[in-house]
C-alpha positions, 0 to 999 in steps of 0.5 A, a space after each residue: 155729864 157724869 150721869 150720861 156717862 154711866 150707861 155708856 160705861 156699863 154697856 162698854 163693860 158688857 161688850 168687853 165681857 161678851 167678847 172675852 166669853 166668845 174668845 174663850 169659846 172659840 178654841 173649844 169649838 176648834 178642838 171639837 171640830 178637829 176631833 169630829 173630823 179625825 173621827 170621821 176620817 178614821 171611820 172612812 178609812 176603817 175597813 167595813 164588812 159589807 152587810 148581806 144585801 148591801 150594794 158593793 161599789 167602790 164609791 161607797 167604800 165597799 169591796 166588790 163582790 167576791 165572785 169566787 166566795 161560794 161555789 166557783 166550780 159549780 158556777 163554771 159547770 153551769 156556764 158550760 152547760 147552760 144550753 143543755 140545762 135550759 132545754 131540760 128545764 123546758 122539757 120538765 115544764 112541758 111535762 108538768 103542764 100539758 098546755 105549756 107548749 100550746 101557749 108558745 109557737 116555735 119562735 116563742 119556744 126558741 125565745 124561752 130557750 134563750 131566756 132559760 139560758 140567761 136564767 142559768 147564767 144569772 144562777 151561775 153568778 149566784 153560786 159563785 158569789 153566794 148571793 141570791 140577788 143576782 137572780 132574784 133581782 133579774 126576775 124583777 127586771 124582766 117582768 115588764 118585758 115578758 108581759 109585753 111579749 105576752 109570756 105568762 110569768 107563771 111559765 118562767 116559774 115553771 122553768 125555774 122548777 125545771 132547772 131545779 130538777 135538771 140541776 139535781 144530778 149535776 151538783 153536790 148536795 150543798 151546791 144544789 141546795 144553794 141553787 134551789 134557794 136562788 131559783 125558788 126566790 126567782 120563782 116566787 117573784 115570777 108568781 107574785 108579779 104574774 098576778 099583776 094586770 096585763 099578765 096572760 095567766 089563765 083567768 077565772 071563767 066566772 070573773 071573765 064572764 062577769 067583767 065582759 065588756 068592761 
């Protein structure tokens, strides 16, 4: 009878020891979790400087984009001269490429005028906030639309070059440099996406003959 009680007593002793060890670990775990929660709360409440290119959204704890942080006067100027600047850009693109006008009828030129005005509007946002993404991202978005319309994206790159030339006498040197950077970024997007299949850019005559009927 004494021998049968010995294993039970040993097992009971081990259970009691494990319970005491667990009871001692619980306060430490609670303290650690409280410290972690306080640190997380402090990080959430602390002001974070938004990185360049990071999304600005109140749900992410970031301040909205300051639309007067860079060149608000230049942005206002572009907003009032969008139509004239767009027309000047189209004239410059036509002068640089004699076949530019032959690729577009009157309705197509009117649509290009409207598109150029939208480019100017996006450029005004770039100048006001100091962020090129307003125009560069827009260049990415409109690529599929213009491809369905049959407009070569190289023509939009030419319009961007025309806008750079048209803005030179309108802006100060620093403002024009910022505008040129945004427009060159958009033109690079147009040129890159213009190499995608489906764009109506001029093709190599030999390759066109070689792949005829394919």
